[in-house]
N, C-alpha and C positions, 0 to 999 in steps of 0.2 A: 500451374507451373510457376516456379519461382523465377523472378526476374534476375538477370545477371548484369552487373555494371562493368563497363570497360573504361580504361583511360587510353585514349588514342593519341599518338604522337605524329605530328606533321610538321615538316620544316618548310620555310618559305624564303625566297630570295630578298624580300623587303618587308619592312614593318607594315607598309601600306597594303600589300597583298595579304599578309597574315590577318590584319584587322578586317579587311573586306570579307574574306572567307569566314572568319570567326563570327562576324556579325550575321552573315547569311545563315550559318549553321544554327545559331541561337534563335534567330527570327523564325526559322523553319522548324524549330523544336526537334532538331536532330542532335543537338548538344545542349546540355544543361548549362554549361559554362565553358569558357576557353581562357586559359592563361597564356599570355604571350611573353616569352623569355628571349632576351637577346640584346645585342647580337651575340651569337655563338660562332666559334670557328669550327668548320667542318672540313675534314680531309677525306677524300674518297676516290675511288677509281671510276672513271667514266670514259667509255669508248677507247679503252686501252691506255689512258693517260691518268696519272695521279693529279688530282685537282684539289684546290682549296677555295673556300668561299666563306664569306660572312653570311649567316642565315639567322632567321628567327624561328624559334621552336614553339609550337603551340601544343599545349596539353589540353585535350578535350575530354570532357566527362559525358558518357553516353551509355546506352544499353547494347547488349549483344544483338537484340532484335532490330535496333536502328542502325547497326554498323554498315550494312550494305548500302542503304540509302545515303548515309553520311559519306561513305567512301566514294560513291557515285557523284555526289554533290562536289566533293573536293576535287575529284578528277576533272570535272567539267570546268571548274573555276580556276584551277591551279596553273601557273605559268610553266611548270616543269613538264617535260615529256613523260618522266617516270617519277612522280612524287612519292615521298616516303609517307605511307599510311599504315601505321602499326598499332594494333589494338592489344592491350594487355588486360587481363582480368583484374578487377578490384576484389580481392579476397575478403577484406574486412573494411568496415567503415562505421563512423559514428551514426547510429540509427536515424536520428533526425535528418542528418545530411543526406543519407542514402534515400530516405523517403522523399525529400525534396528533389533529388536527382531524378528518381523514377517518375515523379509527378511532372517534371519539367520536359520530359521527352514525349513526343506524340506517339500514341498507339503502339 
């Protein structure tokens, strides 16, 4: 069976929380790497109100097989009640990079 790669997006309320979760994901081999971007401005509806916040966006590289464990890890560590955890397929990639990504993820 061919492995499938994902890029997962997760937002955090602080750089510190983003870095803490990112480090845990890489240490546990659930993500090959995590890029932290921000701050970004987010505008969203929450509990019937329009809200805005400064957030940090993490771009995680992982595999489809590791997604559920990754999402569970994020949910347990994340300060939000309902964190954004969105996985998008990586359709193409530089072969040596993709090989490194797959080798970096556990089982």
